[in-house]
Residue, then its C-alpha position, 0 to 999 in steps of 0.5 A: m942945629e937941633k938934630t932931627a927924629q931920625q938922626r936921634y933914632q940912628d944915633w941911639m942905634e950906633s950907640d954902644v951904651l944901649d942895650e941889646a934890648s931896646k936896640q932890637e925894640l928898636a931895629a923892629i921899627a926901622s921902616d916905621g917912619k909914623e913910629i920913629e917920628e913920635r918916639f924921636y921926636r923930642y925928649l921927654g918934657f921935665g915940667t914942674a911934675g917931672m916927667r911923664g910917658i910910654i915905656g918904651a926906647g927913644t927919647n921920648r919914652m921913659n927908659l933906663y936912658t931917659v931915667r938916667h939924664a933926668s937924674q944927671g940933671l936933678a943931680q947938678y941942681v942938686l949940687a948946684k944948690d949945695g944940696a949933696d951932704k942933704g942928699v935925695v929921697i927915692g920913693y916907687d910904687t907898682r908900676y912895670y920897672s918902678d923899682t928899677f928906675a928908682r934904682e938907676t936914679a940912686r946909681v946916679l945920684v950917688a955917682n955923683g956924690i949925693r946922699v940917697y935915701l931909697f925907699t925898699t919897697i913900694h910906697a905912697t906917694p904922700e910919704v915919698s913927700f912926707a919923708i923928704r922934709y923927716y930926712g930934711s933931704a934936699s930933693g925928692v923922686m916919686i917913680t909914679a906915673s899916677h892914675n896913667p894907664k899901665e903903658y905908662n910910668g913917670y918921674k916926680a921931682y920935689g924940692p926941700d919943702g916936700a911939694q914938686l918943683p917950682p917952675e924955676g927948679s924945674d927950669m934949670i933942670s932941664s937948663f942942664l939936660e940940653k947940655i947932657d948927652i943921655f950917653d955919654g955925660i951919664k955919671l953912673i956906679s954899678d949895682e953893687e958899688l951902690d949897695s956898699s955905698p955910706l952914701l946909701t940909707r935904706i928907709g926901714e919901718e921908721v918912717d912908714e910909722a912917723f907917716l901913720n902917726a902925723v896922718q892919724k892927728i888930723s883925727i877931728d873925732s874919731d870917738v865918733i868911729r868907735s861909736v858905731a864901729d860894730d855896724f861900719k862897714l866900709v869896702y875899700t880898693p888900693f886898685h893894685g896899687t901902694g894903698l893896702r898896707p897905708v890906708t887898711e892901717i891907718l883905719r885900724r889905728i882910728g877904729v875901724k873894725n871892718v874895713i873889706v878889702e876887695p880881694n882881687q884888687a888888693k894884689p900890687d900888679p902893674a897891669f892892673p888887669t881888672v880895670v881899663s885904667p888904674n885912675p879913682e876917676n872912673p866910675e867902671g873902675f868899682a864894679m868888683a868894688i860895688e858887688l862885693a859892697k852889695k853883698e855885704n851891705a856895706t853904706i860906703i866904698v873908697g878907691t885909691d890910685p896906684d900911687a896912692d894919692r888920689v881917692g876915689v869915693v861911692v855912696r849908696d842912695a836912697e833906693g840902694e843903688y852905689r853912686v860914684l862921687t866927683g871929685n868936686q862932691t868929695g871936696a865939698l863932702l870934706c868941706e862941710y865936715i871939716l869946717s863944721s866939725k872944726q866950728a863946733k871945737g872952737l877950731l875954725s879962726p879968722k885966718s882959716t883957709i881952704i885952696t881951689t883951683v880955677v876949674t874946682s867948683d864953686i860950691g867950696r867957695v860957698i861953703a867957706a863963706h857960711y863958716g867964716v873962711q876965707v879961699v884961695d884960687v891957684l892953678t891946677g896942680f898940687k905944687w900950687i897948693a903947696e907954695k901956699i901952705a909954706q907961705f902961710e906958715e912963713t907969714g902966719s897969713n892965714v890958717y891951713e884948713l884943707g886943699y883939693e882939686e877937682s881930679y881927685g887929690y885931697l890933702p887935709g894936713t901939713y904933713a905933706r906937701d903934695k895930695d894924699a889919699v892915706g889922710t883924705v881915706m881916714l877923714i871920708a871914713e870918719m865922715a861917714a860915720s859922723y853922718q851914719a851916727k846921726g842916722m844918715t848916709l853919705y849921699d843924704a849928706l850930699m843932698a843936704l849940703y844941696e839944699k843948704y847951699g844950692y845944686y852945683e852940677d860938675k862936668t869935667v870931659s877928657v878929649v885924648m890927643p896922642g902923639k906929636d899930630g895930638m900935641q900940636k892940635m892941641a896948641d893950635m886950638m888954644a891959640r886959634v880960641r885966644s885969637d877970637m875969644p867967645s864973647e857967648l857961648g850956645g846964646v848965653a852971654i860970657k860975663t868974663r874971659q881969663d886967660f891965665l898964660s898971658s894973665k888977663q882978664y877980659n871983662a863984657d864992659g870991653s875993659v881988662e884987667p890983670i889977674k894977680d897972685i897967679p902964675s902964668s899957665d896954658v888955661l882959658k876960663f869963662m864966667l857966663a853971666d850967670d855968675k853961676t856957671f863957667v867953663a874953662i879948657r887946659p891941656s893936661g900936664t901930664e897926659p896927652k889930652i886936653k880938658l874941659y871943666l864944667s859947671s853951673a848952679a841952679e835951684s834943682h839937681n835936674e836943672a843944673q845938670s841940664q844946664v851943663n850938659y847944654l853947655l857942654g854941646a856948645v862947647r864941643s861945638y865951637l871947639g870942632l870936637 
């Protein structure tokens, strides 16, 4: 029988392995049943994105013991795949305990006889993905909670392709973890034994150089940067994360002379003191960078999250005001720039393909059609984009041009198999310089895009539902919608209702058809009768929140915006949010 939260709490308090500081932390909540329940009602889930949670003592928290537990499960997975000699790459970002968790992971893996390649300073997630393929290793781990608030950390696990583990890999690790005691089932060596082990390789600058060289190769037209370099100004903020060195270096290499770093957000700091959350999706995080851009008369601002896999963009409009772009807008601009530039150079082919997700705006699809480029839809999560890249390379069926998500993640090349802010910032700078050479800002380019393809308005709304109660509320909400799916929203008829969990599409005429080539996932998507508007509902896989995605297209920006806002009200009313 599965233990209760109270029983797990007692096990931890009585453990000889648990350190004294953790025991004191737990002793302080001895009379707080709700807090004990939150910390111990489950083991932190190990999914296809690894695991992520609040730092603290408990089975449902990120700490030395849950990290060791996950690492023992990963070790058994690597050994089952005969990957001990190939080894595991381990990287980490600037968050609290990231360096400690990285070393704990190494201590467990080496204790299990597995070779380890360990980054010894903070590095970006995409470089860890790159390093896995560089070394030909069996797996990889990145200690990061990406763009989450400072209270969080996480454990991203990767396969030999440099992509996050597919469901079969994470399921296999989860099955191992169920049989491993979190205290007594862990193989562990000392720090001294780790440092002297022949199985440990410390990763040096050669990987940094190889990564930057690979990124630079995807540049399409660096000459255009040099043509405007004297007048082109870019403000950059790394939001206290890992992006400072690789982003500024790649911009220097392609000829951007005037990179102005926001000094208050440049220093790595796990407290992220200048922002509520280090997430480029949040416009308020750019306040300092916008003030700096005004002072320096810069036309563009870019910001990367703590592990430098996501990037946000701020552009100056016709009135001189700075506007934060959505992930969909940046994706659309990149689509147009990459496809138009490659077409002009004769680099597109009938096999050229972009990959987007089922909750990403349809404007990318319209742009791709204009250039005769194919579009493949996948679920949210870059592992699915990486999976398609691998299929393309294996079969030769398609040529990858760009993959992106609405959540500020882009991959403009195949050197990594996770989203990459470093390469994306490089192309954004190149794109902005290209338009500047034509007398246009990126805001002008966006308006031209809408004139050409129609006005698209997209909105993503996150409703936070923390703790055990929140998890249950989300599950109940999704179950309720599935049991009685709407035929209209706000008086507008729904044409198709897609349930990606059952892999079925329900049409307005009563027919049902399978959703093909997309794995099962807890996502619902409703396409309205105009064929230009959709709503999707999805519980986050990494955060305690449910996410609503809305998109609409119209002949004017105001009309599209009005439609989305009206629809949001209808969806909130329907869901009771």
